[in-house]
C-alpha positions in Angstrom: 18.1 30.7 -42.7 16.4 28.0 -44.7 12.7 28.3 -45.4 10.4 26.5 -43.0 6.9 25.4 -44.1 5.2 28.5 -42.9 7.7 30.9 -44.4 7.7 29.0 -47.7 3.9 29.3 -48.0 4.0 33.0 -47.0 6.8 33.8 -49.5 4.7 32.3 -52.2 2.0 34.8 -51.4 4.4 37.8 -51.4 3.9 40.3 -54.2 7.1 42.3 -54.6 5.5 45.1 -56.6 3.0 45.8 -53.8 5.0 44.6 -50.7 1.9 42.6 -49.5 0.8 39.1 -49.0 -2.2 38.1 -51.2 -4.8 36.0 -49.4 -8.2 34.9 -50.6 -10.0 37.8 -48.9 -7.5 40.7 -49.3 -4.0 41.9 -48.9 -2.0 42.1 -45.6 1.6 42.9 -44.8 4.1 43.5 -42.0 3.9 47.1 -40.8 5.7 49.4 -38.5 3.1 48.5 -35.8 4.3 44.8 -36.0 7.9 45.9 -35.7 7.2 48.0 -32.6 5.0 45.4 -31.0 7.2 42.4 -31.6 10.7 43.8 -31.4 10.1 47.0 -29.4 12.2 49.0 -31.8 11.8 52.7 -32.2 9.8 53.5 -35.4 10.1 57.3 -35.5 13.0 59.7 -35.8 15.5 60.2 -38.6 15.9 57.2 -40.8 19.7 57.3 -41.7 22.1 55.8 -38.8 20.3 57.6 -36.2 17.1 56.6 -34.3 14.4 54.8 -36.4 15.8 51.3 -36.3 12.3 50.0 -36.6 11.8 51.4 -40.1 15.2 50.2 -41.1 14.4 46.7 -39.9 11.1 46.7 -41.9 12.9 48.0 -45.0 15.3 45.1 -44.7 12.5 42.6 -44.2 10.7 43.8 -47.4 13.9 43.5 -49.4 14.6 40.0 -48.0 11.1 38.9 -49.0 11.6 40.5 -52.5 14.7 38.4 -53.0 13.2 35.2 -51.5 10.2 35.4 -53.8 12.4 34.8 -56.8 12.1 31.3 -58.3 15.8 30.5 -57.9 16.1 31.6 -54.2 16.6 28.9 -51.6 17.2 31.0 -48.4 16.0 34.1 -46.7 17.7 36.4 -44.2 16.4 39.3 -42.2 14.2 39.6 -39.1 12.3 36.4 -39.7 10.4 36.4 -36.3 8.2 39.1 -37.8 6.7 36.3 -39.9 6.2 33.8 -37.1 4.5 35.2 -34.0 2.7 37.9 -32.1 4.8 38.8 -29.1 2.1 39.4 -26.6 0.0 36.4 -27.3 0.3 33.0 -25.5 1.8 31.3 -28.6 3.9 28.8 -26.7 0.9 26.6 -25.7 -0.1 26.4 -29.4 3.2 25.5 -30.9 2.7 21.7 -30.7 -0.1 21.6 -33.2 2.0 23.4 -35.9 5.3 21.6 -35.6 4.5 18.8 -38.0 2.9 21.0 -40.7 4.4 20.9 -44.1 4.4 23.7 -46.7 1.5 22.0 -48.4 -0.5 22.0 -45.1 0.1 25.8 -44.6 -0.6 26.5 -48.3 -3.9 24.7 -48.1 -4.9 26.5 -44.9 -4.2 29.8 -46.5 -6.3 28.9 -49.6 -9.2 27.8 -47.3 -9.3 30.9 -45.2 -12.9 32.1 -44.6 -13.7 35.9 -44.6 -13.4 36.0 -40.8 -10.5 33.6 -40.6 -7.8 36.3 -40.7 -7.1 38.4 -37.6 -6.9 42.0 -38.9 -6.8 43.6 -35.4 -4.0 41.6 -33.8 -3.1 44.3 -31.2 -6.6 45.6 -30.3 -7.5 45.9 -26.6 -10.0 43.1 -27.1 -7.1 40.8 -27.9 -4.2 42.1 -25.8 -4.7 43.8 -22.4 -3.1 47.3 -22.7 -1.2 47.0 -19.4 0.8 44.1 -20.9 2.5 46.3 -23.5 5.3 48.6 -22.2 4.3 52.3 -22.5 7.4 53.2 -24.6 6.3 50.8 -27.4 3.6 53.2 -28.3 6.0 56.1 -29.0 5.5 57.0 -32.6 2.2 55.1 -32.8 0.6 58.0 -34.6 2.8 57.3 -37.6 2.5 53.5 -37.9 -0.2 53.8 -40.6 1.7 56.3 -42.7 2.0 55.4 -46.4 5.6 56.3 -47.1 9.1 55.1 -47.8 11.3 53.0 -45.5 15.1 53.4 -45.6 17.9 51.2 -44.5 21.3 52.2 -45.8 21.1 51.4 -49.5 17.7 50.0 -49.2 14.6 52.0 -50.1 11.2 50.2 -49.8 7.5 51.3 -49.7 5.2 51.0 -46.6 1.9 50.2 -48.4 -0.6 50.8 -45.6 -3.1 52.1 -48.1 -3.5 48.5 -49.3 -3.9 47.1 -45.8 -6.3 49.6 -44.2 -8.1 46.8 -42.4 -5.0 46.2 -40.3 -5.5 49.7 -38.8 -9.3 49.4 -38.3 -10.5 51.0 -41.5 -12.6 49.8 -44.4 -10.4 48.8 -47.4 -11.0 50.9 -50.5 -9.9 49.7 -53.9 -6.1 50.4 -53.8 -4.4 52.6 -56.3 -1.4 51.5 -58.4 1.6 50.5 -56.3 4.3 53.1 -55.8 7.3 52.7 -58.2 10.6 53.7 -56.6 12.6 53.6 -59.8 16.3 53.4 -59.6 16.2 53.9 -55.8 14.9 50.3 -55.5 17.9 48.8 -57.3 20.8 50.3 -55.4 23.2 47.6 -54.1 26.2 47.7 -51.8 28.8 47.3 -54.5 31.4 49.7 -55.7 32.5 52.7 -53.4 31.6 52.2 -49.8 31.8 55.8 -48.8 28.4 57.0 -50.1 26.6 59.5 -48.0 23.1 57.9 -47.8 21.6 61.1 -46.4 22.4 62.8 -49.7 21.7 59.7 -51.9 18.2 59.3 -50.4 17.5 63.0 -49.9 14.1 62.9 -51.7 12.9 59.9 -49.8 14.1 61.2 -46.4 12.2 64.4 -47.1 9.1 62.3 -47.6 9.8 60.4 -44.4 10.1 63.7 -42.4 6.6 64.6 -43.7 5.1 61.2 -43.0 2.4 62.8 -40.8 0.7 64.0 -44.0 0.3 60.4 -45.2 -1.2 58.8 -42.1 -4.4 56.9 -42.8 -7.6 58.7 -41.8 -11.3 57.6 -41.9 -14.0 56.5 -39.6 -13.2 53.2 -38.1 -15.0 50.3 -39.7 -17.5 48.1 -37.8 -16.4 44.9 -39.6 -13.5 43.5 -41.7 -15.4 42.0 -44.6 -14.1 42.8 -48.1 -16.0 45.7 -49.8 -17.8 45.2 -53.1 
């Protein structure tokens, strides 16, 4: 799929080393919550060929953005709708005002964002009536904020929720250095095709299975302004 104006401007903001978009007032990213809410995919369970297609989808999205952010890249693949809309909002009625925007238009609007111009709590009850969201979508919701690895076949990516705490209702502390995945981040599907990914990614799968230990915790914030 070729880049559209909105995607072009977002990709320019993507920082591969942190897996986040950098905006004037903080970092944001696509999370497991977005995948569950928009696609309805299961985000818990075992990561290798089994049940957690939501985490596999997000790992592929991160890897696609990583490739698309390179200067010589002209196209992007992957689950692009994650960049374009919130499923439970009435977005259809607003489409007309965006259809003629150019990349320059979107880039300027991102640059001009005010501190309260970004919606951090996109799925809060104040924005979406709870009865509109199918009950099953909330399966695994307790793990959506976990800071952990995401796995999709050869792909291993990092779910950097510690850098986007405001998306889960918390104050954002100064983030630590981004996780470095080493050689695991550079595996490609070349050479022998009979790899056992369960063995190849054993260390990261173990971390995934202990993801409850890395869920964000804190008192919920009363505002979303950046800290000092």
